[in-house]
C-alpha positions as CSV (number, residue, x, y, z in Angstrom):
1,M,146.2,179.4,153.1
2,R,142.7,181.0,152.9
3,L,142.1,184.1,155.0
4,N,138.8,185.2,156.4
5,F,138.3,188.9,156.1
6,T,134.6,188.9,157.0
7,G,134.9,188.2,160.7
8,R,132.7,185.2,160.3
9,R,133.3,182.5,162.9
10,K,133.8,178.9,161.8
11,I,132.0,176.5,164.0
12,D,134.0,173.4,164.6
13,K,132.3,170.2,163.3
14,Q,132.8,168.6,166.7
15,H,130.4,171.2,168.1
16,A,127.7,170.5,165.5
17,R,127.2,166.7,165.4
18,V,124.3,165.1,163.4
19,V,122.8,161.7,163.6
20,F,119.8,160.2,161.7
21,R,116.9,158.5,163.5
22,D,114.1,156.5,162.0
23,D,110.9,158.5,162.1
24,P,108.7,156.9,164.8
25,V,105.4,158.1,163.2
26,G,104.1,155.5,160.8
27,S,106.2,153.6,158.3
28,N,106.4,156.0,155.3
29,H,107.8,159.1,157.0
30,G,111.5,158.3,156.4
31,H,114.0,159.8,158.9
32,Y,114.6,162.8,161.1
33,F,117.8,164.3,162.3
34,E,119.2,165.0,165.8
35,L,121.7,167.9,166.1
36,D,124.0,168.2,169.1
37,L,125.0,171.9,168.8
38,K,127.4,173.7,171.2
39,L,127.8,177.5,170.6
40,D,128.9,178.6,174.1
41,T,132.6,179.2,173.1
42,Y,131.9,181.3,170.0
43,E,130.9,184.6,171.8
44,L,127.8,185.0,169.5
45,P,125.0,187.5,170.4
46,P,122.3,185.6,172.3
47,E,119.6,187.2,170.0
48,A,121.3,185.9,166.8
49,R,119.2,183.5,164.7
50,V,120.2,179.9,164.2
51,F,119.2,177.8,161.2
52,V,120.2,174.3,160.0
53,E,120.0,173.4,156.3
54,A,119.8,169.8,154.9
55,T,120.9,169.5,151.3
56,R,121.4,166.9,148.6
57,G,121.9,168.0,145.1
58,P,119.3,170.7,144.3
59,T,117.1,169.7,147.2
60,L,117.3,171.9,150.3
61,M,115.3,171.9,153.6
62,R,115.7,174.7,156.2
63,F,114.9,174.4,159.9
64,D,114.6,177.4,162.2
65,L,116.3,176.7,165.6
66,G,115.4,180.0,167.2
67,R,118.1,182.1,168.8
68,V,121.6,181.4,170.2
69,G,120.4,182.2,173.7
70,A,117.3,180.0,173.4
71,I,117.8,177.1,171.0
72,A,114.4,175.6,170.0
73,S,113.6,172.1,171.0
74,L,112.0,170.8,167.8
75,I,110.0,167.6,168.1
76,P,111.0,164.8,165.7
77,A,108.1,165.7,163.3
78,E,109.6,169.2,163.0
79,R,113.0,167.7,162.1
80,R,111.7,165.2,159.6
81,L,113.6,165.0,156.3
82,S,110.4,164.6,154.3
83,D,111.8,166.1,151.1
84,F,114.4,163.3,150.8
85,L,111.7,160.6,150.9
86,S,112.8,157.4,152.7
87,D,116.4,157.6,151.6
88,P,118.7,160.1,153.5
89,D,121.9,158.8,152.0
90,G,124.2,161.7,150.9
91,V,122.3,164.4,152.8
92,K,124.7,166.9,154.3
93,F,124.0,169.7,156.8
94,R,125.0,173.3,157.4
95,V,124.5,175.4,160.5
96,K,124.1,179.1,160.1
97,V,124.0,181.8,162.7
98,T,122.8,185.2,161.4
99,Q,122.3,188.8,162.5
100,P,118.7,189.1,163.7
101,D,117.8,192.7,162.8
102,G,119.1,196.1,162.0
103,P,120.8,197.3,158.7
104,E,122.8,194.0,158.6
105,A,119.9,191.7,159.3
106,G,120.6,188.2,157.8
107,K,124.4,188.7,157.8
108,L,126.2,185.4,158.4
109,L,128.0,185.6,161.8
110,A,129.1,181.9,162.0
111,E,128.6,178.7,160.2
112,A,129.5,175.0,160.2
113,D,129.4,173.5,156.7
114,G,129.7,170.1,155.2
115,I,128.4,168.2,158.2
116,Y,127.5,164.6,157.6
117,P,125.7,162.3,160.0
118,E,128.0,160.3,162.2
119,D,128.5,156.7,161.3
120,G,130.2,155.1,164.3
121,G,133.2,157.4,164.4
122,V,134.7,156.1,161.2
123,L,135.8,158.9,158.9
124,P,135.6,157.7,155.3
125,L,137.5,159.2,152.3
126,I,134.5,158.9,150.0
127,R,130.8,158.6,150.7
128,L,128.3,156.4,149.0
129,A,124.7,157.3,148.3
130,G,121.8,156.1,146.2
131,D,120.1,158.4,143.7
132,T,116.9,158.0,141.7
133,A,117.3,161.0,139.3
134,M,120.1,159.7,137.1
135,G,118.3,158.5,134.0
136,Q,120.4,155.8,132.4
137,T,123.6,156.9,134.1
138,P,124.6,154.1,136.5
139,W,126.9,156.2,138.7
140,R,128.4,159.7,139.1
141,L,131.0,161.3,141.4
142,E,130.0,164.6,143.1
143,L,133.2,166.5,143.9
144,V,133.5,170.3,144.0
145,P,137.3,170.9,144.3
146,T,136.9,174.2,146.2
147,D,134.4,172.8,148.7
148,S,135.5,171.0,151.8
149,D,132.9,168.2,151.5
150,L,134.0,164.7,150.9
151,P,133.6,163.2,147.4
152,T,130.2,161.4,147.1
153,L,129.7,158.5,144.8
154,F,126.1,158.3,143.8
155,I,124.9,155.0,142.5
156,H,121.5,154.5,140.7
157,T,119.0,153.0,143.0
158,A,117.8,150.7,140.2
159,L,121.1,149.0,140.7
160,G,120.7,148.9,144.5
161,G,122.1,152.3,145.5
162,K,125.1,152.3,147.8
163,E,124.7,148.6,148.5
164,Y,125.7,147.9,144.9
165,A,129.2,149.1,145.8
166,K,129.6,146.0,147.9
167,D,129.0,143.7,144.9
168,P,132.3,141.8,144.4
169,V,132.4,142.7,140.7
170,A,131.1,146.3,140.9
171,K,133.2,147.3,143.9
172,P,136.7,147.2,142.2
173,L,135.4,148.9,139.0
174,L,133.5,151.7,140.8
175,M,136.2,152.4,143.4
176,T,139.0,152.5,140.9
177,A,137.2,154.9,138.6
178,A,136.1,157.1,141.5
179,A,139.6,157.2,143.0
180,R,141.1,158.2,139.7
181,E,138.8,161.2,139.5
182,V,139.6,162.2,143.1
183,F,143.4,161.9,142.6
184,R,143.2,164.0,139.4
185,A,141.2,166.7,141.3
186,L,143.7,166.5,144.2
187,L,146.6,167.5,142.0
188,S,144.8,170.6,140.8
189,E,143.3,171.7,144.1
190,G,146.5,172.4,146.0
191,D,147.3,172.5,149.7
192,H,144.6,172.9,152.4
193,E,146.8,172.4,155.5
194,D,144.8,175.1,157.3
195,E,141.7,172.9,156.8
196,P,142.5,169.4,158.2
197,D,138.9,168.2,157.5
198,H,138.9,169.4,153.8
199,W,138.6,166.4,151.4
200,A,142.0,167.5,149.8
201,S,143.7,167.4,153.2
202,L,142.3,163.9,154.0
203,W,143.2,162.5,150.6
204,G,146.6,164.2,150.6
205,R,147.5,162.5,154.0
206,F,146.1,159.2,152.7
207,A,148.3,159.4,149.6
208,T,151.5,160.3,151.5
209,Q,151.1,158.5,154.8
210,V,149.2,155.3,153.7
211,L,150.1,154.9,150.0
212,N,153.7,156.3,150.5
213,L,153.4,158.6,147.4
214,P,155.1,161.9,146.8
215,D,153.3,164.8,148.4
216,P,150.6,166.0,145.9
217,S,150.9,169.5,147.2
218,D,154.1,169.7,145.2
219,A,152.2,169.1,141.9
220,D,152.6,172.8,140.8
221,N,156.3,171.9,140.2
222,W,155.5,168.9,138.1
223,D,155.0,168.7,134.3
224,D,152.0,166.9,132.7
225,D,153.8,163.6,132.4
226,E,154.8,163.6,136.1
227,K,151.2,164.3,137.1
228,R,149.9,161.5,134.9
229,N,152.4,159.1,136.3
230,W,151.5,160.2,139.9
231,V,147.8,159.5,139.3
232,E,148.5,156.1,137.8
233,K,150.8,155.2,140.8
234,A,148.1,156.5,143.2
235,V,145.3,154.4,141.6
236,N,147.5,151.3,141.5
237,A,148.5,151.8,145.2
238,F,144.8,152.4,146.1
239,A,143.7,149.2,144.3
240,A,146.5,147.3,146.0
241,K,145.6,148.6,149.4
242,Q,142.0,147.5,148.9
243,E,143.1,144.2,147.3
244,L,140.6,144.8,144.5
245,V,142.1,142.3,141.9
246,D,142.5,139.6,144.6
247,G,138.9,140.1,145.6
248,L,137.8,139.6,142.0
249,E,140.0,136.5,141.6
250,L,138.5,135.0,144.8
251,Y,135.0,135.7,143.5
252,K,135.8,134.2,140.1
253,A,137.3,131.1,141.7
254,G,134.2,130.8,143.9
255,L,132.0,130.9,140.8
256,E,134.1,128.3,139.0
257,L,134.0,126.0,142.0
258,Q,130.2,126.4,142.3
259,D,129.9,125.5,138.6
260,L,132.0,122.4,139.1
261,E,129.9,121.3,142.1
262,E,126.7,121.8,140.1
263,I,128.1,119.7,137.2
264,N,129.1,116.9,139.7
């Protein structure tokens, strides 16, 4: 369990909900965000400053929302995600409330971190996003074990970005490789029972409650062979749950049938 000695308040993500909207001004302005922020229950000073940050990789945009007692109503153009061009995939948000003045001006009083735009109420275990700055690397998994953010699988936009993950051949290969990395990280990260939305908590519950595997929070008591065996069982159970091989076989059978029809 992690203790907070700073007095900083943690804003629940249900009180800081974000959605994306298409920018209504022209066709090349990308997207803007809408933030539903509720701070009434956190007993914050009304003069405290409120900021929201949008980040993806090294790119960061900061928006000034005024003060707790008078949240600014920014027009869409002032909430435009212009630094992310026309592709907001993988952008995450952070709300910060800071001390406005005095010797502790800028001190963080409260925050909500790792906020992703809502996607119909479905909470995924892994997020998909496109990325242009990957050189010749087709995909990469972004996962910081100590951060609460969900793992993000970035796929080169030259391959189609996140849509490529729906390809019947690419999906089983990408998902299996990504899941293996996550399961390995899960064993080393430990228990986050005090943070139910932490990626390790979500994947831990998925492993035990859905895949019926031994609790990964016990991994400190396992030797290296036991850890390797657990990861292999987890990957196999994950692939079976997603029916990845069956999907490939159906796709292959469909191609063979198509070839026969073309010959006939």
